[in-house]
N, C-alpha and C positions, 0 to 999 in steps of 0.2 A: 905356698910354703909347704914343705913336707916335714912331718915330725919324724917319721921313720919309714924307710923303704922295706917293704916285705918281700917283693918279688921283682926281679929284673930279668927279662928274657930278651937277649939280643937276637935280631934277625935282619936279613937284608932289607926288609921293608921298613925297618925302624925298630925301636925297643918297646916292648910291652912292659909296663910298670904297674905295680899295685902298691900304693903307699897309704900309710896312715897319716891323716891330715890333722892339724892342730885342734879342730873341734871334735875330734873323734870319728869324723867321717872317713870313708875310704875313697881314695882317688884312683881311677884307672885311666891310663893314657897310652896311646899308641899312634904313631905316625901323625903327630900334631893334634890329634883329638884328645880332649880330656873331659872326664865326667866324674861327678861325685855321687857316692852311694852311702846309705846309712849303715850297711853291714858288708862283710866280705861276701856272704851269700848272695846279696843283691848285686854286688859288683860282678861276681861270677856269672850270674844269670844275665846281667846286662851285657857282658862281653859276648854272649852267644848271639845277641841281636845286632851287634856292630857290623855294618857293612864293611867289607874290605879286610876284616880280621881273618887271616888264614886259619884254617882248621887246625893245622899243626901247632899254631901258637896257643889256640884255645885248649888243646890237649895238653900242651906243656904247662899251661897255667893250672889246669886241674891236677897234674902230677905234682907240681910245686906246692899247691895248697894241701894235698895229701901229706907231703912231707912236713910242712909246717905244723899241721894238726897232730903229727905223731901217729898218723894212721898208716896202715899199709896202703898200697895204691888201690883203693876201692871207693872211699866215700864220695869223691868228686868224679872219679872216672867210671865207676861201676864195674871195674875189672876185678877178677878174683885172684890175682897173683901178685 
């Protein structure tokens, strides 16, 4: 059960989703795989280790998290612009 969807990124391979779950955990799902994390940061780091997650989706997740945090595109992506 999802309390609130934070990020939904559609792709040919499936949809990458980052959701807040009822217990305050963060859920990350893609192409039938689902995992729970304690924080958004842990979910972002966990996504980097998922086999089969295309790099462009990981980059898109970083960009979306920057926007949610109200930062310019730097904190998650490391970019300067």
